[in-house]
Steps between C-alpha positions, in 0.01 A plus 500: 500500500467721797160620381377144465626417852330809645169403332523143634571631856201736488277214374619280784429772758147551357437130530615487859286806584190338348574179686533682833174697435314180432642334808391803712149482367484129567620544862245771554216290366611213726501726800152631425379147451644389830344795678169429339516134589604573859147594591392139428750350742461416861788591732503196725851559645425868568182408685679239712788733589301823555583628847433873499122505433184346644179457312161528684156559359636559153728775629881488520676643805869566450735442794795707379460751778545219766866446399752543778828345619665433831869457529515418129224242518193548281202488732246629255134395539424288187205293393633177664547690825140625492375147415693364803342763727156416369565121546619555859207730586241249357665214674503687835133605464385154395669322794399761749137497391479122467655417836402804712446433860724191488211270395531265211229386257312828529409504129538316176794716403673416833431129420665546162804661653523226754514248216813671370649525846448132577638400162820695562530361847418135436636460148804728494640620831434218745610211265824684418587690819339273759240600751730681745691714254205535265272647769761770575546594135139475384444874513792558261389235254138610501611863441720392206224280349214749525709801395626332186150363426340844530765662286457229234115522497508883476635467152170347384294792633398774253750790518717294738855379459709197607772626730673161483541559127779740594837331573573759774199393698584129476866582576385672817289199598793270433733713713262486793477118452880482493543699818238283678664183371844601623369664821303192609799276427734721707232524781458121506868388472718805575715701261801269490308173467256648243780599253705190583207277412491644149768248408411139572716323755715206409630635171863452396721801569569574131129527425425761763649796307277409213180447703519833687447722192251253370293514815525877517367522143225268601409716800438797272351312204203394715354852546594580142290202383209625721524842338522398138239220524227732639585784266524291182174311562294811564642693205450211261125470563436871460707511181286221346181685596625826345602312194146361453356849547745629244370245244150649542616851427733405219238284320239780502230237442193422712494156349849401625469676836330214687796271445759717674242594765445124578883471538495801736229338718685167510835653585331719768361199671843336481652819642267481802639150563855615439451785753418244772767254383781751508408620852501136608828421331683804644375419853586127463851555368567759771392248760724228350801728484440622853466144632827410321673796670360411844568128474806459275548135606169413333 
């Protein structure tokens, strides 16, 4: 009886060993298949979130050596930072060359820029802020509009990148807008009246404790909306374009390539419109929030 039990146990162990060996071979084959198939995939998320390298003229320049911190803050120079510098430099050169000498309408390019300036002034700032306040704040709104526009358009240039596709950049822009909104409200009405006006007057006493946190949340939700709206819209367009390009490489067919390419062209044209639209929306909403802060009774 003992011998029969021992034989049965050995048979069971052999069966388990064979099953484990088969499972191991299957797992190895799956891993090799995944590794082989990985070369046919397109890493869209990795491309959108890549910060430590810059591509130019088919060469990749790594930015790992530009990593440094100050008081625990990461102040490394990344791809969005470089794109911001390039956008600011191009913007400064364009405006300086177009309007050098203080004369307007010197060239066709200056005429084009003046179309943008007049649009921001007559369709955004003056109707919302009024002529008096709008004239004082025109330099700020023009800077916001052109800076965001140039950063958006740089993403459509070969070897370029969209700085506004990084949430840190849009958060920085939203923080600046928040400081300007609160600063202009305090400058216009004073510190006490500015924060007192957050809660509408004439409310019952039992409602005021509820309205104070609600209004404080609303104060911070406005710049948060500016940040996420700009970031999400710019990332979405580039993700769709990369997805179309991925279809071309994954299909490996010259016959099917024109269809995704037509989609890339169509989305690129739409992205050019979105680049202008998001610069306009960010500027318009900042003007609306600033006017609400400066004139709470309205």
